[in-house]
MMTF fields as JSON, N, C-alpha, C and O atoms, coordinates in Angstrom:
{
  "mmtfVersion": "1.0.0",
  "mmtfProducer": "UNKNOWN",
  "numBonds": 271,
  "numAtoms": 272,
  "numGroups": 68,
  "numChains": 1,
  "numModels": 1,
  "chainsPerModel": [1],
  "groupsPerChain": [68],
  "chainIdList": ["A"],
  "bondAtomList": [4, 2, 8, 6, 12, 10, 16, 14, 20, 18, 24, 22, 28, 26, 32, 30, 36, 34, 40, 38, 44, 42, 48, 46, 52, 50, 56, 54, 60, 58, 64, 62, 68, 66, 72, 70, 76, 74, 80, 78, 84, 82, 88, 86, 92, 90, 96, 94, 100, 98, 104, 102, 108, 106, 112, 110, 116, 114, 120, 118, 124, 122, 128, 126, 132, 130, 136, 134, 140, 138, 144, 142, 148, 146, 152, 150, 156, 154, 160, 158, 164, 162, 168, 166, 172, 170, 176, 174, 180, 178, 184, 182, 188, 186, 192, 190, 196, 194, 200, 198, 204, 202, 208, 206, 212, 210, 216, 214, 220, 218, 224, 222, 228, 226, 232, 230, 236, 234, 240, 238, 244, 242, 248, 246, 252, 250, 256, 254, 260, 258, 264, 262, 268, 266],
  "bondOrderList": [1, 1, 1, 1, 1, 1, 1, 1, 1, 1, 1, 1, 1, 1, 1, 1, 1, 1, 1, 1, 1, 1, 1, 1, 1, 1, 1, 1, 1, 1, 1, 1, 1, 1, 1, 1, 1, 1, 1, 1, 1, 1, 1, 1, 1, 1, 1, 1, 1, 1, 1, 1, 1, 1, 1, 1, 1, 1, 1, 1, 1, 1, 1, 1, 1, 1, 1],
  "groupList": [{"groupName": "VAL", "atomNameList": ["N", "CA", "C", "O"], "elementList": ["N", "C", "C", "O"], "formalChargeList": [0, 0, 0, 0], "bondAtomList": [1, 0, 2, 1, 3, 2], "bondOrderList": [1, 1, 2], "singleLetterCode": "V", "chemCompType": "L-PEPTIDE LINKING"}, {"groupName": "LYS", "atomNameList": ["N", "CA", "C", "O"], "elementList": ["N", "C", "C", "O"], "formalChargeList": [0, 0, 0, 0], "bondAtomList": [1, 0, 2, 1, 3, 2], "bondOrderList": [1, 1, 2], "singleLetterCode": "K", "chemCompType": "L-PEPTIDE LINKING"}, {"groupName": "ALA", "atomNameList": ["N", "CA", "C", "O"], "elementList": ["N", "C", "C", "O"], "formalChargeList": [0, 0, 0, 0], "bondAtomList": [1, 0, 2, 1, 3, 2], "bondOrderList": [1, 1, 2], "singleLetterCode": "A", "chemCompType": "L-PEPTIDE LINKING"}, {"groupName": "ASN", "atomNameList": ["N", "CA", "C", "O"], "elementList": ["N", "C", "C", "O"], "formalChargeList": [0, 0, 0, 0], "bondAtomList": [1, 0, 2, 1, 3, 2], "bondOrderList": [1, 1, 2], "singleLetterCode": "N", "chemCompType": "L-PEPTIDE LINKING"}, {"groupName": "ASP", "atomNameList": ["N", "CA", "C", "O"], "elementList": ["N", "C", "C", "O"], "formalChargeList": [0, 0, 0, 0], "bondAtomList": [1, 0, 2, 1, 3, 2], "bondOrderList": [1, 1, 2], "singleLetterCode": "D", "chemCompType": "L-PEPTIDE LINKING"}, {"groupName": "GLU", "atomNameList": ["N", "CA", "C", "O"], "elementList": ["N", "C", "C", "O"], "formalChargeList": [0, 0, 0, 0], "bondAtomList": [1, 0, 2, 1, 3, 2], "bondOrderList": [1, 1, 2], "singleLetterCode": "E", "chemCompType": "L-PEPTIDE LINKING"}, {"groupName": "ARG", "atomNameList": ["N", "CA", "C", "O"], "elementList": ["N", "C", "C", "O"], "formalChargeList": [0, 0, 0, 0], "bondAtomList": [1, 0, 2, 1, 3, 2], "bondOrderList": [1, 1, 2], "singleLetterCode": "R", "chemCompType": "L-PEPTIDE LINKING"}, {"groupName": "LEU", "atomNameList": ["N", "CA", "C", "O"], "elementList": ["N", "C", "C", "O"], "formalChargeList": [0, 0, 0, 0], "bondAtomList": [1, 0, 2, 1, 3, 2], "bondOrderList": [1, 1, 2], "singleLetterCode": "L", "chemCompType": "L-PEPTIDE LINKING"}, {"groupName": "GLY", "atomNameList": ["N", "CA", "C", "O"], "elementList": ["N", "C", "C", "O"], "formalChargeList": [0, 0, 0, 0], "bondAtomList": [1, 0, 2, 1, 3, 2], "bondOrderList": [1, 1, 2], "singleLetterCode": "G", "chemCompType": "PEPTIDE LINKING"}, {"groupName": "ILE", "atomNameList": ["N", "CA", "C", "O"], "elementList": ["N", "C", "C", "O"], "formalChargeList": [0, 0, 0, 0], "bondAtomList": [1, 0, 2, 1, 3, 2], "bondOrderList": [1, 1, 2], "singleLetterCode": "I", "chemCompType": "L-PEPTIDE LINKING"}, {"groupName": "TYR", "atomNameList": ["N", "CA", "C", "O"], "elementList": ["N", "C", "C", "O"], "formalChargeList": [0, 0, 0, 0], "bondAtomList": [1, 0, 2, 1, 3, 2], "bondOrderList": [1, 1, 2], "singleLetterCode": "Y", "chemCompType": "L-PEPTIDE LINKING"}, {"groupName": "SER", "atomNameList": ["N", "CA", "C", "O"], "elementList": ["N", "C", "C", "O"], "formalChargeList": [0, 0, 0, 0], "bondAtomList": [1, 0, 2, 1, 3, 2], "bondOrderList": [1, 1, 2], "singleLetterCode": "S", "chemCompType": "L-PEPTIDE LINKING"}, {"groupName": "PHE", "atomNameList": ["N", "CA", "C", "O"], "elementList": ["N", "C", "C", "O"], "formalChargeList": [0, 0, 0, 0], "bondAtomList": [1, 0, 2, 1, 3, 2], "bondOrderList": [1, 1, 2], "singleLetterCode": "F", "chemCompType": "L-PEPTIDE LINKING"}, {"groupName": "THR", "atomNameList": ["N", "CA", "C", "O"], "elementList": ["N", "C", "C", "O"], "formalChargeList": [0, 0, 0, 0], "bondAtomList": [1, 0, 2, 1, 3, 2], "bondOrderList": [1, 1, 2], "singleLetterCode": "T", "chemCompType": "L-PEPTIDE LINKING"}, {"groupName": "GLN", "atomNameList": ["N", "CA", "C", "O"], "elementList": ["N", "C", "C", "O"], "formalChargeList": [0, 0, 0, 0], "bondAtomList": [1, 0, 2, 1, 3, 2], "bondOrderList": [1, 1, 2], "singleLetterCode": "Q", "chemCompType": "L-PEPTIDE LINKING"}, {"groupName": "HIS", "atomNameList": ["N", "CA", "C", "O"], "elementList": ["N", "C", "C", "O"], "formalChargeList": [0, 0, 0, 0], "bondAtomList": [1, 0, 2, 1, 3, 2], "bondOrderList": [1, 1, 2], "singleLetterCode": "H", "chemCompType": "L-PEPTIDE LINKING"}],
  "groupTypeList": [0, 1, 2, 3, 4, 2, 4, 5, 6, 7, 3, 8, 5, 9, 9, 10, 11, 12, 1, 1, 9, 13, 5, 1, 11, 11, 5, 9, 12, 14, 7, 4, 11, 3, 13, 8, 13, 9, 13, 7, 7, 8, 11, 7, 4, 12, 5, 5, 8, 4, 11, 10, 4, 7, 5, 7, 14, 2, 15, 4, 8, 8, 8, 7, 12, 4, 13, 13],
  "groupIdList": [1, 2, 3, 4, 5, 6, 7, 8, 9, 10, 11, 12, 13, 14, 15, 16, 17, 18, 19, 20, 21, 22, 23, 24, 25, 26, 27, 28, 29, 30, 31, 32, 33, 34, 35, 36, 37, 38, 39, 40, 41, 42, 43, 44, 45, 46, 47, 48, 49, 50, 51, 52, 53, 54, 55, 56, 57, 58, 59, 60, 61, 62, 63, 64, 65, 66, 67, 68],
  "secStructList": [7, 7, 7, 7, 7, 7, 7, 7, 4, 4, 4, 4, 7, 3, 3, 3, 3, 3, 3, 3, 3, 7, 2, 2, 2, 2, 2, 2, 3, 3, 3, 7, 6, 6, 6, 7, 7, 3, 3, 3, 1, 1, 7, 7, 7, 6, 6, 6, 7, 1, 7, 7, 7, 3, 3, 3, 3, 3, 3, 3, 6, 6, 1, 7, 3, 3, 3, 7],
  "xCoordList": [-18.727, -19.148, -18.219, -17.049, -18.916, -18.063, -18.34, -19.472, -17.141, -17.198, -16.49, -15.569, -16.802, -16.132, -15.625, -16.244, -14.356, -13.937, -13.365, -12.5, -13.654, -13.238, -11.908, -11.386, -11.264, -10.116, -8.969, -9.178, -7.896, -6.712, -5.79, -5.878, -4.798, -3.691, -4.079, -5.129, -3.419, -3.791, -5.09, -5.749, -5.609, -6.899, -8.006, -9.1, -7.846, -8.865, -8.777, -9.638, -7.734, -7.495, -8.533, -8.568, -9.228, -10.18, -9.804, -9.322, -9.993, -9.645, -11.047, -11.77, -11.374, -12.639, -12.397, -11.463, -13.27, -13.084, -14.432, -15.385, -14.535, -15.727, -15.64, -14.599, -16.757, -16.947, -17.47, -17.028, -18.39, -19.208, -19.349, -19.905, -18.893, -19.218, -19.092, -18.167, -19.995, -19.992, -18.732, -18.083, -18.411, -17.455, -17.836, -16.991, -19.04, -19.574, -19.498, -19.145, -19.82, -19.713, -18.452, -18.242, -17.409, -16.068, -15.441, -14.488, -16.128, -15.639, -16.16, -15.524, -17.273, -17.931, -17.645, -17.67, -17.374, -17.232, -15.816, -15.362, -15.156, -14.001, -14.05, -14.657, -13.383, -13.576, -12.075, -11.094, -12.025, -10.746, -10.63, -11.407, -9.78, -9.592, -9.296, -9.504, -8.813, -8.38, -9.535, -9.612, -10.378, -11.423, -12.779, -13.606, -12.982, -14.317, -15.198, -16.399, -14.461, -15.046, -15.333, -14.378, -16.527, -16.749, -16.831, -17.529, -16.249, -16.299, -16.647, -16.415, -17.225, -17.496, -16.394, -15.698, -16.111, -14.963, -15.518, -14.771, -16.87, -17.479, -18.897, -19.267, -19.631, -20.983, -21.992, -21.742, -23.0, -24.095, -25.081, -25.525, -25.394, -26.228, -27.513, -27.391, -28.666, -29.881, -30.248, -30.811, -29.953, -30.244, -29.421, -29.741, -28.285, -27.395, -27.595, -27.266, -28.149, -28.384, -29.043, -28.604, -30.245, -30.93, -30.655, -31.254, -29.79, -29.442, -28.143, -27.896, -27.358, -26.05, -26.145, -26.551, -25.728, -25.588, -24.134, -23.416, -23.701, -22.29, -22.361, -23.165, -21.618, -21.432, -20.067, -19.142, -19.943, -18.567, -18.391, -19.335, -17.078, -16.754, -15.819, -14.979, -15.887, -14.778, -14.241, -14.9, -12.848, -11.998, -11.141, -10.657, -11.021, -10.265, -8.993, -8.906, -7.931, -6.595, -6.6, -5.607, -7.715, -7.798, -8.44, -8.706, -8.774, -9.343, -10.741, -11.255, -11.601, -12.981, -13.421, -12.558, -14.656, -15.201, -16.814, -17.493, -17.303, -18.668, -18.948, -18.119, -20.171, -20.472, -21.823, -22.758, -21.819, -23.093, -23.256, -24.264],
  "yCoordList": [-15.228, -16.397, -17.437, -17.245, -18.615, -19.84, -21.062, -21.477, -21.631, -22.861, -23.971, -23.654, -25.194, -26.348, -27.34, -27.547, -27.962, -28.851, -30.043, -29.69, -31.207, -32.279, -32.851, -33.713, -32.361, -32.929, -32.417, -31.474, -33.074, -32.655, -31.947, -32.013, -31.189, -30.406, -29.526, -28.913, -29.305, -28.252, -28.422, -27.414, -29.679, -29.865, -29.42, -29.192, -29.274, -28.709, -27.233, -26.655, -26.653, -25.216, -24.37, -24.682, -23.429, -22.787, -21.263, -20.586, -20.706, -19.376, -18.796, -19.399, -17.65, -17.002, -15.738, -14.97, -15.55, -14.63, -14.078, -14.85, -12.843, -12.345, -12.972, -12.972, -13.487, -14.032, -12.836, -12.474, -12.284, -11.14, -10.029, -10.259, -8.809, -7.668, -6.341, -6.138, -5.607, -4.26, -3.379, -3.675, -2.375, -1.506, -0.765, -0.52, -0.349, 0.393, -0.311, 0.284, -1.61, -2.544, -2.778, -2.928, -2.85, -3.136, -1.931, -2.077, -0.714, 0.361, 0.33, 0.897, -0.294, -0.421, -1.671, -1.613, -2.793, -4.059, -4.775, -4.898, -5.21, -5.932, -7.421, -7.666, -8.395, -9.577, -10.137, -9.995, -10.778, -11.39, -12.77, -13.651, -12.985, -14.211, -15.438, -16.597, -15.089, -16.26, -16.7, -17.854, -15.72, -15.861, -16.031, -16.818, -15.298, -15.106, -14.006, -13.89, -13.183, -12.089, -10.836, -10.288, -10.423, -9.238, -8.064, -8.169, -7.016, -5.768, -4.658, -4.626, -3.696, -2.271, -1.469, -1.322, -0.856, 0.16, 1.578, 2.533, 1.666, 3.131, 2.863, 1.727, 3.863, 3.816, 3.451, 3.748, 2.882, 2.521, 3.674, 4.165, 4.07, 5.248, 4.68, 4.39, 4.565, 4.123, 4.934, 4.395, 6.174, 7.013, 6.742, 7.087, 6.073, 5.68, 4.258, 3.896, 3.402, 1.982, 1.364, 1.438, 0.66, 0.012, -1.543, -2.255, -2.021, -3.358, -3.556, -2.793, -4.495, -4.876, -6.441, -7.215, -6.841, -8.328, -8.548, -7.905, -9.535, -10.098, -11.452, -12.147, -11.934, -13.524, -13.715, -12.971, -14.77, -15.158, -16.694, -17.455, -17.026, -18.396, -18.917, -18.14, -20.028, -20.733, -21.837, -22.685, -21.672, -22.615, -23.45, -22.887, -24.762, -25.539, -25.834, -25.57, -26.394, -26.515, -27.529, -27.59, -28.45, -29.449, -28.996, -29.826, -27.64, -27.146, -27.204, -26.877, -27.623, -27.543, -26.297, -25.555, -25.861, -24.669, -24.686, -25.455, -23.796, -23.523, -22.112, -21.327, -21.695, -20.273, -19.996, -20.797, -18.793, -18.366, -16.921, -16.355],
  "zCoordList": [9.273, 8.609, 9.157, 9.489, 9.214, 9.822, 8.946, 8.701, 8.473, 7.809, 8.535, 9.288, 8.399, 9.125, 8.008, 6.964, 8.369, 7.348, 8.238, 9.039, 8.235, 9.128, 8.736, 9.444, 7.507, 7.039, 8.14, 8.903, 8.112, 8.951, 8.048, 6.822, 8.76, 8.201, 7.2, 7.399, 6.079, 5.028, 4.498, 4.243, 4.273, 3.657, 4.553, 4.037, 5.818, 6.639, 6.943, 7.608, 6.449, 6.764, 5.627, 4.437, 6.129, 5.426, 5.077, 5.985, 3.852, 3.456, 3.033, 2.241, 3.578, 3.071, 2.142, 2.373, 1.083, 0.23, -0.337, -0.448, -0.678, -1.449, -2.846, -3.503, -3.245, -4.71, -5.464, -6.554, -4.839, -5.648, -4.692, -3.618, -4.972, -4.137, -5.035, -5.822, -4.832, -5.525, -5.134, -4.13, -5.87, -5.471, -4.36, -3.498, -4.24, -3.139, -1.891, -0.872, -1.884, -0.7, -0.311, 0.893, -1.217, -0.944, -0.068, 0.697, -0.302, 0.539, 1.939, 2.827, 2.191, 3.393, 4.315, 5.544, 3.592, 4.214, 4.085, 2.947, 5.06, 5.041, 5.62, 6.662, 4.891, 5.2, 5.651, 4.921, 6.921, 7.181, 6.575, 6.944, 5.741, 4.948, 5.855, 5.498, 7.01, 7.925, 8.978, 9.399, 9.341, 10.367, 9.754, 10.214, 8.735, 8.138, 8.737, 8.494, 9.572, 10.231, 9.264, 8.715, 9.074, 8.316, 9.194, 10.202, 8.97, 9.627, 8.825, 7.617, 9.486, 8.801, 8.759, 9.764, 7.577, 7.381, 7.646, 7.859, 7.623, 7.82, 8.3, 8.599, 8.364, 8.879, 7.761, 6.592, 8.073, 7.229, 7.207, 8.245, 6.045, 5.814, 4.934, 3.744, 5.607, 4.964, 3.748, 2.795, 3.758, 2.533, 1.357, 0.22, 1.682, 0.405, -0.016, -1.146, 0.902, 0.61, 1.705, 2.853, 1.345, 2.456, 2.495, 3.302, 1.656, 1.704, 0.9, -0.034, 1.213, 0.531, 0.28, 1.147, -1.0, -1.279, -1.389, -2.156, -0.548, -0.472, -0.739, -0.116, -1.595, -1.911, -1.429, -1.756, -0.607, 0.05, -0.342, -0.559, -0.399, -0.566, 0.52, 0.973, 0.925, 1.835, 0.96, 0.357, 0.994, 0.154, 1.285, 2.267, 1.046, 1.878, 1.178, -0.021, 1.863, 1.336, 0.285, -0.439, 0.066, -0.999, -2.165, -3.034, -2.346, -3.542, -3.607, -4.676, -2.498, -2.561, -2.139, -1.669, -2.204, -1.841, -1.784, -2.465, -0.937, -0.97, -0.939, -0.479, -1.442, -1.53, -0.721, -0.704, -0.065, 0.525, 0.342, 0.766]
}
């Protein structure tokens, strides 16, 4: 995921986090809070789940955020 903030210094720094994630999904997906990179911790198995819902937030240093 990628978010942009035009502010300078601390107000422009963005931290990523999961807002909503199931326990099952948290065992499969990992989010780097500094880069927004989502990686797999294991293999995806279509028989165990054919879709995953992840809700992420990007917070800036000024206390503002957006969700996707």
